[in-house]
N, C-alpha and C positions, 0 to 999 in steps of 0.2 A: 536521284529523287524518285520515290515510289518504285514499285516493282516493274519489271519490263512488261509483264502481261497487263498491268494496269494502264501504262502509257499506251500500249498497243490497242487495248479495248476502247479507251477514250478517243483515240484517233479514229478507230473504225466506227465508233458510235457517237458522233457529235451530239446526238439528241439526248444522251444520258446526262443527267445532272451530276456533275462532278463535285466531290467535297471541296470546301472553300480552300483549305490549305494555306490561308494567309496569316493566321495567327492561331494560337492554341493555349490552353491552360490545362492543369491536371488536378484530378481529385484522387484521394487515396489515403490509406492508413500509413502514418509514419513508420518506416522500417519494413513495410511489406515488400514482397518481391516486385521488381520492376514491371513484370508482366501484368500485374494487377492494377497498375495505375490507369485510371480512366482518362482518356484524352477527349477534351471538349473544344469544339470550335464555335465561333460566333453564331448565334441562333440556337445554341445548345444541341446541335447534332453531336453525337458522341460515339466512341468505341469503348465498350466496358472493360477492355484490357488490350494490351498491345498485341497486334496481329490477330484480332478476333473478328469483328465485323463492324458495321456502322448502323446506327439507329437514327433515322431522320423523320421529320414531320413536315408535311406540306398541306396547303389548303387549296381547294378548288371551289369557285363560285359559279355554279351552273347557270344561274340567271344572267350573269354578266359574261359568261364564257371566259373567265379569268382564272389564272393560276398563280399561287404564291409559294415560293420556295426560299427559305432564308439563305441558301447557298448562292442565290443570284442577286441578293440585295446588297446595297451599299453598306459598308461596315458601320458608318455613323448612324444608320437607321436601326441598328440592333444594339440596344442599350443594355450592357452587362453590368451587374452589380452583385456583391456578396450580401448575405443576410447581415444586418447591422453594420454593413460597410466592410467587414473583414472575415466573417465566419464562412466556412466552405459549404454553403448552400448557394449555388449559382443561379441567379435570376437573369433571364433575358426578356426584355420588354420591347415590343415592336408594334407597329400598326399595319393593318391590311384591310383595305376596303371599308374603313370605318370601324373595324374591330380592334379592340385593345387586347393584345395577346401577351401573356406571361408564361414562360416556360421555366420551371424550377427543377434543379437537379442536384443530387448529392450521392455520395457513396458511403455505405455503412458496412458492418460485418468486420471480421478479423482474419488475418492471414493464418493465425494459429489454428483456427477452426475451419479455414478455407470457406468462410461464409460470406465473402465479399459480394455485394450486390449494388447495382446502381438503381436508384429509385427517383421518381420524378412526378411532376404534375404539370399538365398543359391546361391552362385556363384561358378561356376566350369570352370576352364581354362585348356585347353589341352596344356601342355608345351612340348609334345613330337613331333616328326617329322612324326607321323602316324595319320591318321584319327581314331577316337575312337567312337565306338558305346556304348552307355551307357543307362541303364534304371535307372531312378531316382525314388525312392519310398518315398512317404510321408505317414506316418501311424498315424492315430488317434486311440489310443487303451486304454484299461483300465489300463494296466501297464504303469507306468511312474515314474519320480523322486518323485512325490507326487500324484500318481494316485488314482482313486476311481472308483466305479461302473458306467458303461455306459449302461443303461437299454434299450435305444432305440436310433436309429440313422437313418438318411436318407441322400441321396445325394440331394443337392440343385437343384432347378429347373433350375439354370444356368449351371448345369453340371460341376461346378468347385468349389464346396464347400460341407461341411458337416454341418448338422443341427440336433438339437434335434427334433425327429420326432413328439412327442406328443405336445410339447410346441411350435414348429415351431420357434425356436430361433437359430441363427447362432453360429457355433463353430469354424470353420476353413475354410478359403477361399484363393484362389490363384489368381494371376493376369493374369495367362495364363491357357488355357484348358489342362487338362490331356489327354493323349492318351487312358487311361482306368481308370475308377473309379467305385468303388462299396463298398458294406458293407458286413460284415459277423459276425459270432459269434465264439469266441475263441481268437486267437491271429494271426495277419497277417504275422508274420515273416516267418513261413514255406512256405506260398504262395509266398512271395517276393523272397525267395531263389530260387524258381522255375520260377520266372518271371511272375507269374500269379496274376490276380486280380479277386475277386468274382464278379458275375454278378448281385447279388441282389442290389436294390436301396434303400430298406427300411428293417430294421431288428429290432427285439426286443428280449430281454433276461432278465427274472426276476432276474437272478443272476448277471447281469451287465457286461457281457463279450462281448458286442458289439464292433466292430471295423470298421473303414473306411480305405480304401487303395486307393491311387492315384498313377498312374505310368505315367511318362513322358519319352518318347522314343526320345533320342537325338543323333545326329551324329555331333561330334566336329572335325572340321578340325584342323590342327596344328596351335597353338597359338590362336584359337578361344575361346571366353568366352560365357557362357550361364548362365542365372540367373533365379531364381524363387523367387518372393516376395509373402509373405503370411501374413495373419492377423487372429488373434484368439481372438475374443471378449470374455470377461469373463461374465458368467451367474450367476444368484443367485440360491443357493441350500438350502434346509433345512428349513429356516425361511422365511415365506411369499414369496416364490420365484415367485409366479404368480402375486402377488400384486406389487412387487418391482423387476422386472426383470432387467438384465443388459440392458443398453441403447446404447451400442456401435454397430454400423453397421460395416460391413466388407468393408475395404478400402485399400486393398493391393496395388492398383495402386497409392496411395498417399504416398508411403513409403518415398520418398526423402523429401517431405515437412514435414512429421511427425517426421522423425528422426532429422532433423535440429532444429525443434521447441523443441523437447525433449532435445537435447544436449544444446541448448541455456538456457533452464530452469535450467539445472544443472550447467552450467557455472556461471550463475548469483547466484545460491545458494551457490556456493563455492568460489565466487570471493572476499570475505571479507579478505582473507589471501593470501599473496604472499610469495613464497619461491624460492630461487635460490641456488642450491648446485651442486657440480660436480658429484654427484652420482644419476643416473636416478632412480634407485630402491628406494632410500631414498625419493626422491621427490614424486614419484607416490604412494608409500605406505602411505605417510602422508595424501594425499587427498583421496585415495581409502578407507582407513579405516574410515575416516569421512563419506564417502558415504555408507559404510556397516552399520555404526551405525545409520545413518539417515533412511536408507531403512528399518531397522528392527523395527522402531518406530510403536507403535499401539496406536492411540489416543495420550494421554499425558503420556504414559508409555514407558520407555525404555525396550527393550527386548534383551535378551542375544543371542538368535538364534531362528528364526522361526522354527516351527515344533518341535524342541527339547525341548524348554522351553517357552511355551505360558503363562508365568506368570511373574510378577515383582519379582526381587531378589535384596535386598539392597546391599549386599557386592559387587556384580558385577555392579549393576546399578549406584551407586554413581560415579564410575569412568567415565561412559559414560556421566552422567549429567555434570561433570566438563569439559569434552572435549567440549561439546556444549557451555558452558560459555566461555572457553578460545578461542574458534573459533569465538566468537562474536555473537553467537545465544542466546542472553541473555533472550529474551522472551521465547524461547523454553526451555532453561535451567531452568527458573523459573517454568514453567508449569510442567516439569518433576520432579523437586525437591519438589514440593508442597506435594507429597505423604509422604515426611519425616516430614511434619507438622502434617498430619493426623495420620500417623502410626509410632509407635516406632519400630515395628518389621514387616518385611515382607520378604518372601523368601521361597524357596521350602523345607528347612529343619526345618520349624517352627521358633519360636523365638530363637535367639542366642545372646550370650553376647556381641559380637562386634557391634551389630546393633545400640545401642544408640550413641556410639562414631561416627560411620559412618554417622548417620543421622545428628548429630551436625556438623560434618565436611562439609557435603554437603550444609547445610544451611548457615553456616558462610562463607564458601568459595565463595558462590554466593554474599554475602554482600561485601566481600573484593574487589570484582571486580566492582559491580554496585554502591556501596556506597549509597544504598537506605536505609536511616535511618528509614523511615516510615515503610518499609517492615520488617526490622529487628525488630522493635518494635512489629509488628504484630505477628511475628513468635517466639518471645522470650519466651512466655509461653511454647511452644513445646520444646525449648532448655532446659528450667528449668526442665520440666517433664522428659526429658531424663537424665539429670544430676542426678536426684534423684536415678536412677538405679545404678549409680556408687557407691553412698553412701550405698545403700542397699546391693549391691553385695560384697563390700569390708568388710562389717560387718556381712555378712550372717552367721547364726549359723545352718541353715538348707537349703536344696535346695529351689530355687525359680522357680516356674513353671508358665508359661504364656500361656494363650489360645490366639492364633494368629488369628486375624480377617482379614485374607487375604489368598489367595489360597496357598496350599502346594502340594508337590509331594504326590500323593495318598497313596503310601506305608507308609508314615510317620504316618498315622492314626492308623497303627497297632503297633506302637512302644510305649511302656509304658511310657517312659521318654521324649517323644516328647514335646518340649516347655520348658524343664528345661533349664534355662539360666545360672545357676551356681550351683556348689556344695558349701558346707560351705567354707568360706574364710579361708586362711591358711597364718599365719604370715604376715597379712596385705596386701596380694595381692588377686586379684580376681581369683577364680578358675572357670573361665568362660567356657561355652560349645560353641564350634564352630565345624562345620563339624562332629557332632555326638560324639565328644570326648572332654575331658577337655583340653583346650588350654590356659594355664595360661599366657603364654608370649604374644601371639597374642591378646587375649582379654584385658589384662592389658595395652598393648601398645595402643590399640584403645581407652581405657578408658582415658589414659593420653592425647591422641589427643583431645578427646571430652572435657575434663576439660580445656585444654589450649585454645581451640577455644571458649568455653563457657565464659571463663574469658575475652577473647578479646572482645566478643560481649557485655558482661556486662559493660566493661569499656567504650565502644563506646556509651552505653546508659546511662552512669552515675550511674550504679547500683554498687556502691563501696562495699556494704556489700556482694553482690554476688561475686564480684571480689576477695575479701579476702578469702571467703569460698572456692571458686573453686581453687584458687592458693595454698591454704594450703593443700587441698585434693590432688592436683596433686603432691605437694612436698612430702607428706607422702607416696603416692603410688609409686613415682619414687624411693624414698629411700628404700622402702620395696622390690621393684622389683630388685633393684641393689643388695641388700643383697641376694636375691634368686638367681640371676645370679651367684654371687660369690660362692654360695654353690652348684650350679648345673652345673657341668662341661659339661653336654650334652646340655645346653641351646641352643647353636648355631648349634647343629645338627638338630634341628627341623626347617624344611623349612619355616613354617608359622611364626616363630619368626624372621628369617632373612628377610622375605618378608616385614615386617612392622616395622623395626627398626627406620628408619628415613623417608623413603618413604612408604606410603604417610602420616604416622601418625606424623612425626617430634617428636616422643616421646623422642629421645635422641639428638635432634638438638643442644641443648646447652651443651651436655655432650658427644660429639662424641668420645672423647679420651677414654671413658670407654668401648665403644662397637667396636671401630675400630679393635683392635687386634683379638677379637673373630670372627668378620665378615671376616677379611682377612684370618684367618686360615681356616674358613669354605669354603671360596671361593677357596682357593688353593686346598683344598681336593675335592670339588664338581664341580668347574667350571674351574679350570686351572690357567693359569698365563697370562702374557702379550704377549705370543707367541702362546699359545695353549688354545682352548676353548673346554670345555666338555659340551655338550648340555643336557638339561633336557629331560628325557624320558617321564615323565607322564604329569605334570601340566604346560602347557606353560604360562598361565597367571601368575602363581607364578614365573616362570623363568624371565619373563619380569620385574616383580616387583623387583626381586633380582638384575637384571642388573641396574635398576634405583637406588637402594640403593648403588650399587657399584660406580655409577657415583658420587653420592653425598658424598660418603665417600672416594673419592680421587683415585679410581681405574679407571682412565680415559681410558687407552688403553684396559684394560680388559673389560670394559663396551662396548667399540666400537666393540671388537671381538664378544661379545654376540649378540649385535644388528645386526652386519653384518651377523652372522651365520643365524639368522632367516630371514633376507632379502634374503639370498641365498637358504633357505630351506623352501619354502612356502607349506602349506598344501592345498591351492587352487592355484596351480601353475599359475603364470602370473596375478592373480587377487588379490594378497596380502591378502589372508585370512589364518588364523591359527586356528588350532583345540584347543579344550579344553583339551582333554585327548590324550594319546598315548597308544598303546599296544593292541588294539583289543576291541571286543564287551563288555567284562566284565567291562572295564573302562568307557564305555558309559552307564552303567546300570542306573545311575540316571535319564537319559532322557528316555531310552527305557522302563524301568520298572516303572518309576515314572510318566510319562506323557503318557496317553493312546492314544494320537493322532497318534503316530508313528504306533501303532498296528492296527490302522484303515485304514492305507494307503496301496494301491497296488503299493508299491515301498518301498525304504529303506529296502530291504530284507536282507541286511547285514550292518546294521547301526553301524559302529565301530569307527566313529569319528564325532565330532560335528563341522561343519565348516559353514561359518566363525563365530567364537565365539566372542561375543561383549566385554567380559572382556579382551580377548587377543587384540582385535582391540583398545580398549581404552588404555590399558597399553602400547601398541606399540606407539600409537599416543602421549601419554604424555611423554614417554621416548624420542621420537624424538624431541618433543618440548624442553625437558630438555637438549638435546645436544646443543641447540642454545640459549635458555633463560630459566632462573630458578630464582625463589625467594628463597633465602637461607641465613639464619643467618642475616636477616635484610638488605640484599643487593640484588641488581639485578645483577645476574651473566650472562654475555654475552659470548657465544661461549665456554662454559665450557666443552662440550663434543666433540667438533670438532676434528676429528682424525688427526694425523700427516700426513696421506696419502692424505688428502685434501689440505695440506699446500704446494702448488707448485707455482713456479714463474707464475705470471699473474692470479692466481686463484681469483675468487670472490665468496664469500659466503654471502648471504643476505636474510633478511626477512622483510616484510612490514606489518604494521597494526596488529601486534600480541598483543592480550590483556594480560596484566599483572596486578599484584596488584598495580603497580606503574605507570600506564598509558598505552596508546595504543602505542606500541613501534615499531619503524622501525630501523634496524641496518644493516650495511654492513662491511665486512672484505675483504680488497683487498690486495693481496700480490704483491709486486713490481716485475717488470720483471726480476730483478736479484735475487729475492728470499731472499734478505737480510733484507728487511723492510716490515712491514705491516701497513696499514692505517685503522683505525677503526672509523666509524662515526655512531652515534645513535641519534635518536630524539624521542620526545613524552614522555620523562621520567619526572615524577614529580620532582619538585625542592627538593633539599636536600636529594635525594635518593643516598646512596652510590652505585656506579657501579663498579663491579669487572669484569675486562676483563681478561678472563682465556684462554690462548693458550698453546699448548704443550711446547712452549719455555719458558713460565713463566706467571706471573700475575701482574697486576697493579690495584690499586683502585683509582677511581676518583669520582667527582660529576658533575652533569650536570650544564650547564649555566642556567640563569633565564628563558631562552626560552626552556629549557628541552633538550639541545643538548650536546653530548659528541663527541669530535674529538681528537684523539691521534694517534701518529705514534710510533711504537715500533720496536726494533731490533729483528730479528729472529735468 
């Protein structure tokens, strides 16, 4: 966690204000290089790119001899929110000595033009009845949410900006003149506490501890508001930085025009789907998580979390790919899914046994939505290649070890058995390796998924010989796995087995009666009942997958309690982000010890949770979708997870233009004013599709008209 020199400096200088490092979120252009993602911590201290520097704001009240730094405040006192609840303009609201403070931050520009910049506004309102004297400090320093060495720095010729001295490139500028501005070496926080600013206008330090500090002296009358707009162009470092520098100029005075253009871009990006529900957090989380997943994209690769996992990982990545498809981003979904054509295995833990099934699922799910037969024909050889692993693993008499031609966590190179995808088969089931251990249930259920999806693809292409082969293999594997479940009373005690029962693998979709009792017993022990929810302590993406399984297996109210719990307990409070792990630094060891990027930063000095995590974001998004529409047992299920607490007189629950296997569907559920009847109308459904309307009061099955519409009225 953090670089060695960072930890040493913080130990030597306990008076320095360290970055928070407790949670973080990212801003950035979808597909832009990882280095350009802006890291933001509570209070809106930020690093404009990974390994750059930190920008912080502090307040000093000279009359009271008091100092305020967001880095030292309780997390709950810093209220984070997105513009309109989900658009990537991050607001942080807090209070200090009677002042109402709002810090707003966004990133605009494009990677193609190397014009990325972080732009923001610090607004302070005096809500007291007394005049307030305040010193506002803005610091550019090596320490930051994702900081790095700052080896030279100067005050700009305009006296209201900081620049790289040797390269003469802008780093941070303000729309108004500071009352005092200067540069120094070390950290500016001790000077700011005393109300001081260094006098030097240019500094250099080979160890990279240069800083810039600007002070604004303001006197606020009662109810008066003061604001400071700033702009932070991103620069190039490391690779041909002089030949290809950043191109953005400082334009803090254009804040309003830029923020409106930025928000409009994102509104258009997310406009393909519409949602109306009575729960604001449900609505905002749905779109915010899509925004988190898009922001993390690097080129055509999905990423789980900037900084923590700068590599593709199949198990997590396929869930994000499917979100893009179901959100209507079909071209993007195809580009990100193509890695599954090229690679059978990719991820930080080297080759693992569940990967072939996951790759097939990703490819065939894309076809189910797009119906692009020519594309399916092109990728079918990759599907066949992956299927071959199921046959080999189920008949393996010795371990099968694979050399993975994709990046892995560095410490995996030291493990003798890295890349072993299975041990010898046992009683007809796959003894597959996943998460560094034998996980026969998880890996066999993903193999069933892969075989079923491969058989579907083969049938679509008229490959009847393959259809019979794949269906027979799936039948034999399911029978062998069922015998194993019956002989293994602890099968449902393993979280990875219950994570993959029917969601997303559909391994037991046609035999749910076999697994429902075991799942229900596990749920009662580990997750509670219809009135009480027991949250997962460690793996949140597993928990969200378990909730989705509960929804499909008939535990409607229990599933809602689990979803509601996570909406109410966010790890990036107000910004709808959830962590991968819980419990402290050791549980974040895969990222900290596996990816050397964190140890190169002058920040993340106590990196004990990974936020926002892409697998969690995707599982949450897909679970929310499943509450309203799901393809299940050959039917289109509408409103199958809508909770009873939403069913109130006059309530309206609706979605529009949602992509499904059976068409681009719009649907609405309207409760009568007396609460006794509900009217359901849906459109865009393929003809002859069985439609199950599932409400807390009961279910009905119908079929759409020739025009793809369903209209029914039901008693409540």
